[in-house]
N, C-alpha and C positions, 0 to 999 in steps of 0.2 A: 572395415568396421570405420565409423565415423569418429576418429580418435579427436579432434576437438569438439564436438558438440557438445555443450555446457558447462566446458569444462572454465576456470574462473584463472585469467591469464592477468596478472599485473605487470604492464610495458613500462619501464622506467627509462624515460629519455633526458639525456644529458645532454650539457652546453657544448657543442659541436656541430659546423659547420654540416655533418652528415645527417644531424636531425631531419632533415626535411625527407631523406630516401626512407624513413622510418611509417612515414604517412601511409605510403602504401602495404606495409607489413602488416601496419593498425585495422585495415581494411580486409585483407586477405585472411587475419585471424576471426574477425569478426564474420565475413562471409560464409568461413568455415563454422559455423556455430559458436566460435567462444565467447564468453565474457568477458570483454577486454576493458580493463581500469587502467588508464594511463596517468601516469605521475609524470609530471615535468618537475624536471628542479629549477632553481631560480632560474641559473645561466640558460639552461633550456629555452627558456622563454624570449630570451634574448634571440634565438633562432627561427624557434617556430609560435605560432599561435594556439592558444586552447581551441580558438573555434574550428578550428581544421579538426584536429582528433575527436573533439565530440560529434564532428557530423560524421565522420565515417565510422565510429561505434555506438553511437547514441547514446554515449553513456557521459557524465559528468565527468571534465577533465579537473584533476587532484592535485593542486598546489601548496598548500597550505597545512601543516601538519593538525593543526587547532580549529581548522573549517569542519570537520568530519562528523557525522550522525555517531554518537554512542548508543549500540545497539547492542545492550547486554553484555559486549565485549568493550573495552577501553576503544573510543574510535581510531587513534592515532596508530595502533596495533592491531585493528580488526583486519584491514587488507592482508596483512601477511597469516596472518590466523586462520583467514577462509581460500588463501589461493591455493592454487594446485599449480604453478609455476610461477615463478618471477622469470622478468626477461628484462636486462638491461641493454638497450641500444639505442645510441650511441655508447659504449661506457667510455668514458673521458679516462685520462692519466690519474685527474685529481681524484673522482669515484673510485676508480680502485683502490688510490691508495688511502680513502676513508675508510674505504669496505675492511682492507688488509687490517686496518688498524682498531675495527672492531665499532667505530664510531656510530651514534645512531644520533645525528643532531638538526635532520630534515627528514621529509617524510621517507622519500627513498629509501635510506640507508635505515629507519626506526623499522621499516616494513621488509626490510632483509632478513633484521638482528631477531627478527622476532616471529619469520617464518620457519616451517620443516619442510618445506615445497623444494623441490629441485630449483635452483638458478643457474640462468644462463644468462655470460657475459660475451658480449659482442664488441670489441674493446675498437676503438677508431680514433686514430690521432695522429702529430708529427711523427714523420720516420724516425725524427733522433728521440723523441720522449717516447715513443715506443720500444726505440733500443737500449734506454738509460739502463742500466743495472738497478736504479730503485720500482722501475717497472714491471721490468723481469722477474726483481723479487717477492712484487706485492703479488703478480699473476701468479707464481707458483705457490706464494703465500694460501692462495685462493684455492687452485686446484687440490691444495692439500687438505684442505676443508670440503672437499667435493663439490665446489662450482664448478661448471661448466664453462671454459672459458676458450672462445673459438680465436683460432688465427685470423688476424687482418688479411684482408688481400694486398695485392700487391698492384702499384698503377703510379699515376699520375693522381699527385694530392692537391686541393684548393691552392694550395701555395704553389710558384715554378719547382716544383720536385717530383722527383718518380722515387719510389719504395714503397716500403712494407708500411701499413698503418690506414690504409682504408677502409672502411666498413664493410663488411662482406653485402654481397647482394641480398635483397629483402628474401627472395626465393630460396638462397642456403640459408638464412636465418629462420625463416620457416618448416625447413626440414628438420634442421636442427631439433624444433622446438615440438615438432611431430614423435622424435623420436625420443626425446625425452618424457612424453606425455605415455607412448606406447612402451618403451621401460618400466613405466611405473604403474599402468593402468592395463595394457595390451595384454590379449588372450596368449602370444605368440613369446610372451615376454620369457626370456631363459631359452628359446630356442634359436640353432643357427640355420639360416636358409641360403640354398643356394639359389638364384634365378638366373637363366639363360637367355640372350635377348640378341636380336639380329640377326642378320645372313652372314653365312661365311664367305669368303672369295676364295677361288684357288685359283693361282698364278697359271698364266700361260707362257708370259716374259716377264720383265721387269716393269711393265707397265699395263698389262692385258689381266683379264683374270673373268674366271666362271663366277656366277654370283647367283642371286635372286632377287625378288620386290620387297624382301620386308625391311620395312620401314625401323625396327625393334623397339616402338613406342608400346605394345602389348607387353612386351617382357620388363620396359621400365615402369609401367602402371604395375605390376605384378612386383616389383622388388620396392617400389614407393610405399605401395600396400600391405606387405609383409613389416616394412621397417616400420610404418604408423603401429600397427600390429603388436608391435614390442620386439620384433626377434631380429638376432645378428645379422644382416644380407651381405651376402657376397653375388654380387652381380657380375657376370663375365658376359663383357660386348664386343661383338665386332664392331668395326666402324660404322655409326650411325651418327646422325644430324642430329641427334638430340643432347639437350643440356645432361650432365650425367647428376643423380639425386643425390641431393644431400646424405650425410649421415649413413654412408653404408662403405664398404670396402668393393671396389672398383676395378676389375682384372680387365685389359684389353688384349684380344686376340684377334684373327685375320682368320687363319684356315682352321680348317676340321680337327685336322693333328693337333691346333694350339689348343683348340676348344677340347678335347677331347686330357688332354693334359692337364689343361686349369680343372676342368671340372673333376677329374680325378683327385685334383690334390686339395679341391676344396672340401668336397666330400667328405674329407677325414673327420670324423666328430661330427658330421652333421645331421639333421633331424630330419630336413626336408630338401628334394629337390625338384625345383617346377624347370621343366627342359623346354623353354618357349621357343629357342631359337630356331632360326631353319638352317639346319646343317645341310652342306651340299653331300648328297649321297656318291657323286663321284669326284676326280681329282685327275686333269693332266698327269700321265705316268713321268714326264719328263720335262722340266722347264725351262726354256731356252734362255740362255746367260745375255743373250743382247734381244732387242728390238726385233721379231718376226717383219721381215720385208714383205712388200703387196709383191716387188720382182721377185721372179723366182716360182710364183706360184699361181701363173695363169690358170689352171685347170683346176685351183680351189687348194683348200687345204685340209687333211684330215687329223681330227686329235686323238691319239689314243687314251681312255679313259680308262682308270681302275678305280675299284671301289675305298670308300673312305669308311675309318672304324665306327663300326655302330656303337656311339656312346650309353646310349642307356641299353643296350643289350650286353654290355660288357661289365653294366652294372645290377643285372638282372638277379646275381646272387645275394646280392645286399639287401636283407629282409630287417634291417635293423633302419633302413632308409627309405621313408615313403617318397616314392617315385612317382610325381604327374609329367605327363608326356601330354604334347600338340599334336593334331594331326590334321596339315592343312592340305584339302582333297579339292579335287573339280568335279567326282563323280561316285555313286555309291560312297557316299559321306558315313554312315555308319555302320555299313560293312569293314570298312578297312579300317576305320579306327577300334573295332570290336578287334581284329587281328591283329594289330598291332599293340593295343591292351593286350591280350595272351602271348603273343610272343617276348617282348619285353619284361612280361611277368611286372607291370605297373601297377601300380592302387587306382589308379586314376586316368584318363585322358581327356582331351580337351578337343573337340573337332569340332572345323569352320569350315565352311568353304572358302577357298585361298582367291578364286576369280574374283568375290564378293566383298572382301575384307583386307587383303595385303594390299599396302599406303592408304587404307584408308581412316578414319577417325571412329567410325563405328563398326561394332563387331554382333554376330550374333553364334551362340555358341552353343554345341551339345556334348554334357558331360557323362561321362560313362565310368562305371565302377569296376571295382573286382567284384563288388558284390551284386553286379547285375543291376545297382539303380542306372536311371536315365532321365536326364534331368534337363530338359531346354528351356534354355532362357533366351528370352527377346531380345531385340537389336536395340542396343544403347552404344553409348560411349566406351571408349578402351578401358577409361579411367571407370567407368563405374562397372563394369565387367570384370576387371581384376577385384575389384572389390567384392565381389559376390561370388567370383571365383575362389578365393580366398577363403570366405567364408565359407562354402563348401568344402574346402580343403580340412579348417579348424574341425569342423563338425565331425570328421575321419580321423583325425592326425588323433594315433595313439599319444595318453599324458604322458609328460616325460616326468622320468626321476628327478627327484630333487637335488641328488647329488650331482647327475649329469648335470644339470641344465646350469647349475652353479658357475661351470667354466665358461659360461657364452654370454654371461652379462659384461656390461662395460663399465 
């Protein structure tokens, strides 16, 4: 689902050198379909101009509490009343202190005090200011009131200093925004979803391994789509070159056995498993302690391979878990997918031609269900395919009892 579409987001920008980075966030939220109202504090205007945000959002930038139109609701509180989400980035030490004190002496603090919408703060400040007892007390106070306050990033600051206090990257903040909106409005709110991604690595010696061409892109897109739909997501990933999606639990593994153990642990109490990872069917029976040298193997080398565990097969009896498998084939696509669907007692399987989609940005899939539905999807980006696949799952996922789902919210 397009969780940002039509959502009213108030983006409060405070006086920090990191304010320039928030322009990218405003642009991405707007491109995602959100209606973004930017509120600049008086000090923020010393770092960024109103024209930048107005051009990126297509909406007037707000700075004066008394310059808002009064449309049946008092103008200076209308923003908070109508908002679906309020985001404050960068959130300075001063703004956090004023929010913790309940002050409402400018447009941003008044908007916060007048809203019932979720509030997300992304702090950015000097290392020592962030570590100060007063700042930590204010953050704890806000979290106790239900605010989501992100941890700053670590690294080089504007001044010649390295430490914790940098504004999180716009992609991280956007992921947290999507998660908050999903947990409020999404169809998977209250659900616990496990997604696997990437190709496993089966070691031969300390530096060599057997693997496959899976990039993990499809699995990461599925995890992000489930997060946007409101689920608590555990992403179990092999080593990939992709940035980890924000606002989800990431479990890193390498081998099929590590993947099996992680999946079994994560599926405790889970509602949905999407097994997208390309798990190696075999592994070397023995792993050399040292690098195998070419010398001494002039006639070639033979590897003795043994079967890896069947992760989905071991979960076949879990009727309380909605199980979705993937079948990457090179021939007889539907035939092999149907066999896997039946053998592993899956609820759904997503089949694709591996030679046309592995390591590619686009994918064409056919979905088969336990009820003999066959759904063919056109070739599209993996991000778009992930949303379409997840929507197909949502339409068939059993309704979650309210008492069970309560334990999955955050």
